[in-house]
C-alpha positions in Angstrom: 0.2 -0.3 0.0 2.8 2.7 0.9 4.6 1.4 -2.3 1.3 2.2 -4.1 0.6 5.4 -2.4 4.4 6.3 -3.1 3.9 5.5 -6.8 0.9 8.1 -7.0 3.0 11.0 -5.1 5.8 10.6 -7.7 3.0 10.6 -10.7 1.7 14.1 -8.9 4.7 15.6 -8.9 5.9 14.8 -12.5 2.3 16.0 -13.7 2.1 19.1 -12.1 6.0 19.8 -13.1 4.9 19.3 -16.5 1.5 21.2 -16.5 3.5 23.9 -14.3 5.7 23.9 -17.5 3.3 24.1 -20.1 1.2 26.9 -18.2 4.3 28.8 -18.4 4.7 28.0 -22.2 1.2 28.6 -22.7 1.8 32.1 -20.7 4.5 33.0 -22.8 2.9 32.1 -26.0 -0.1 34.4 -25.1 1.9 37.6 -23.9 4.0 37.4 -27.4 1.2 38.6 -29.9 0.7 41.8 -27.1 4.0 42.7 -27.7 4.0 42.4 -31.4 0.7 44.7 -31.1 2.5 46.7 -28.9 5.7 47.4 -31.7 3.1 47.3 -34.4 1.0 50.5 -32.8 4.2 52.5 -33.3 3.5 52.6 -36.8 0.9 55.3 -36.5 2.7 57.8 -35.2 5.1 57.7 -38.0 1.8 58.2 -40.3 0.7 61.2 -38.7 4.3 62.9 -38.4 4.5 62.4 -41.7 0.4 64.1 -42.7 1.7 66.8 -40.3 4.8 67.9 -42.5 2.4 67.8 -45.0 -0.2 69.8 -44.0 2.6 72.4 -43.2 3.8 72.2 -46.7 0.5 73.0 -48.2 -0.1 75.7 -45.6 3.1 77.2 -46.6 2.4 76.7 -50.0 -0.5 78.1 -50.0 0.1 81.6 -48.1 2.6 82.0 -50.4 0.8 82.4 -53.3 -2.1 84.3 -51.5 0.7 87.0 -50.4 1.9 86.6 -54.2 -1.8 87.6 -55.1 -1.9 90.1 -52.9 1.1 91.5 -54.5 -0.5 91.1 -58.2 -4.0 93.2 -56.6 -2.1 95.8 -55.2 -0.4 96.2 -58.3 -3.2 96.5 -60.2 -4.9 99.0 -58.0 -2.1 101.1 -58.3 -2.0 101.7 -61.9 -5.0 104.1 -62.0 -6.2 102.4 -65.5 -9.3 100.0 -63.3 -12.3 102.6 -63.1 -14.0 103.6 -66.0 -16.5 106.0 -65.1 -18.8 108.5 -66.9 -15.9 111.4 -67.0 -14.2 109.0 -69.2 -16.8 108.8 -71.9 -16.2 111.9 -74.1 -19.3 114.0 -74.8 -19.7 113.8 -78.6 -19.3 109.9 -78.0 -22.6 108.7 -80.0 -23.4 105.2 -78.4 -24.6 103.8 -75.2 -22.6 101.0 -73.9 -23.3 98.0 -72.2 -20.3 96.2 -70.3 -21.6 93.2 -68.1 -18.9 92.2 -65.6 -17.3 89.0 -66.6 -18.0 89.2 -70.3 -15.5 89.9 -72.7 -17.3 91.8 -75.3 -18.5 95.4 -74.9 -21.7 96.4 -76.4 -22.4 100.1 -78.4 -25.8 101.0 -79.6 -27.9 103.7 -81.2 -30.3 105.2 -83.2 -29.2 107.3 -86.2 -32.5 107.9 -88.8 -34.9 105.1 -88.6 -31.7 103.0 -88.2 -30.5 100.6 -85.1 -26.4 100.9 -84.9 -25.2 97.8 -82.7 -21.3 97.9 -82.3 -20.1 94.2 -80.4 -16.4 94.9 -79.3 -14.1 92.6 -78.4 -10.7 92.3 -76.3 -8.1 94.1 -77.4 -5.0 91.7 -79.2 -1.5 93.1 -79.6 0.3 92.9 -83.5 3.3 92.6 -84.4 4.1 94.1 -87.8 7.9 92.2 -89.1 8.5 93.3 -92.5 11.3 91.4 -94.0 13.2 94.5 -95.6 13.6 96.2 -92.5 14.9 92.9 -90.7 18.1 95.0 -90.1 16.4 97.5 -88.4 17.5 98.3 -85.3 14.2 98.7 -83.8 12.9 95.8 -84.7 8.9 95.0 -85.5 6.3 97.1 -84.7 4.0 96.5 -82.0 -0.1 98.0 -81.9 -2.8 97.3 -80.5 -5.7 96.2 -82.5 -10.1 95.2 -81.5 -12.0 93.5 -83.4 -15.3 95.3 -84.2 -18.5 93.8 -85.9 -21.0 96.5 -86.8 -24.7 95.7 -87.9 -26.5 98.3 -89.3 -30.4 97.2 -89.3 -33.3 99.1 -90.9 -36.8 98.7 -89.9 -37.9 96.1 -92.0 -35.2 94.1 -90.4 -32.8 94.4 -93.3 -29.1 94.8 -92.1 -25.9 95.4 -93.3 -22.7 93.7 -90.8 -19.5 94.7 -91.2 -16.3 92.9 -89.9 -13.6 95.6 -88.9 -10.5 96.0 -87.4 -10.2 98.8 -85.0 -6.5 100.7 -84.6 -5.4 103.8 -83.4 -6.5 106.3 -85.5 -7.9 104.0 -88.0 -10.7 101.3 -88.9 -10.0 98.9 -91.2 -12.9 97.1 -92.7 -12.2 93.2 -93.4 -15.4 91.7 -94.9 -19.3 93.0 -95.5 -22.4 91.3 -95.9 -25.7 91.7 -96.1 -28.1 89.9 -93.6 -32.1 88.7 -94.2 -34.8 88.9 -91.6 -34.7 85.0 -91.2 -32.3 83.7 -92.9 -30.3 80.4 -92.0 -26.9 79.6 -92.0 -26.9 78.8 -95.3 -28.4 82.1 -96.8 -26.1 84.1 -94.6 -23.0 82.4 -96.3 -24.6 82.9 -99.8 -24.6 86.9 -99.1 -21.2 87.5 -97.2 -20.1 89.0 -100.7 -17.0 89.1 -102.3 -13.7 89.8 -100.1 -14.4 93.5 -99.4 -10.3 94.5 -100.9 -11.6 93.2 -104.1 -13.6 96.3 -104.2 -13.4 99.3 -106.1 -11.6 102.0 -104.6 -14.2 104.5 -104.8 -16.5 101.7 -103.4 -14.4 101.2 -100.3 -14.4 104.8 -99.5 -17.9 105.5 -99.4 -18.6 102.4 -96.9 -15.8 104.0 -94.8 -17.6 106.9 -94.8 -21.0 105.3 -94.3 -19.4 104.0 -91.4 -18.3 107.5 -90.3 -21.3 109.4 -90.6 -22.4 106.8 -88.2 -20.4 106.9 -85.3 -17.9 104.3 -86.5 -14.5 106.3 -87.1 -10.9 107.1 -85.5 -12.0 109.0 -82.7 -14.5 106.3 -81.5 -12.4 103.7 -81.5 -9.2 105.7 -80.0 -11.8 106.2 -77.0 -12.5 102.4 -77.4 -9.0 101.4 -76.9 -8.2 103.4 -73.9 -12.3 102.1 -72.4 -11.1 98.1 -73.2 -7.3 98.3 -71.6 -9.3 99.2 -68.4 -11.5 96.7 -69.0 -8.7 93.9 -68.9 -7.3 95.4 -66.1 -10.5 95.4 -64.3 -10.8 91.9 -65.1 -7.9 90.7 -63.8 -8.1 92.0 -60.6 -12.2 90.4 -60.5 -10.2 87.5 -61.4 -7.5 87.7 -58.6 -10.1 88.5 -56.0 -11.3 85.3 -56.6 -8.7 83.2 -56.7 -7.6 84.7 -53.2 -11.3 84.3 -51.9 -11.1 80.0 -52.8 -7.2 79.7 -51.4 -9.0 81.7 -48.3 -11.8 79.3 -47.8 
C-alpha cells in the first residue's frame, strides 16, 4: 500500500511539473502577440508625423500664393486704370455702352435716322508687324493693339448690313461686308457674304468707310475704345485675382 501511494505521489509531482511547464509556455505564447501588437502600434505615430509635415507644407505654399496674389492686386489697383467712370466718356460719344462684368465683349448701341446700330467690341490684342525689308532695323518689329469690331446696321424692315472690322489707333479697317435678311438660315447668310472687301473698287470702299463714319464708327470712337477696353482688361484681371484669393482663403 505504501509503495502504491508513493507511486501516486511521484506521478502527481511529475504531472504538476509538466503542467506547470505548459502553463508557463502558454503564458509566454499569449504575451508575445501582445508585444507584437504594441510594437506595430508605433507605426501610426510615424504616419501622423508625415501627414502633419505634409499639411504644414501645403499651408505654407497656400500662404505664399496668397501673398503673391495680394501683391498682384495692389499693383493692379495702383495702376490707376481700373475704374471706368462717366467722365471718361467724351461728350460727343454717340453710343450707349453695355458692359457686363465677367463678359469679354462690350456692346455699343444707338439709333440713327430710323436705323439701329449695334457695335460688338471684343478684347484688344497685340499685333506684331514684321517687315522682311526692315529686318536689319535696330528698332525691330512694330507693335500696336487692335480691337475686333462687328458693326450691324439694321433697317426697320429687319434688313441689315454687317461689317467685320479691325480698329487700330486712329484707323478702322473693314475686313468683310455682308447683307443679312431677317430669318435667313446659316446657308443664306454665307451666300450673302459677298466678295472680299479688298477686291472692291476703291471708290466703293471709300464710300463704305464714309457710311460708317457718319454713323459714329470712326477714328475718334476707336481711340476711346482702345483706352476703355484696356481698362476693362485690367478690371477683369483684378476681379479674377480676387476670386482666386477667396478660394484660397476658404
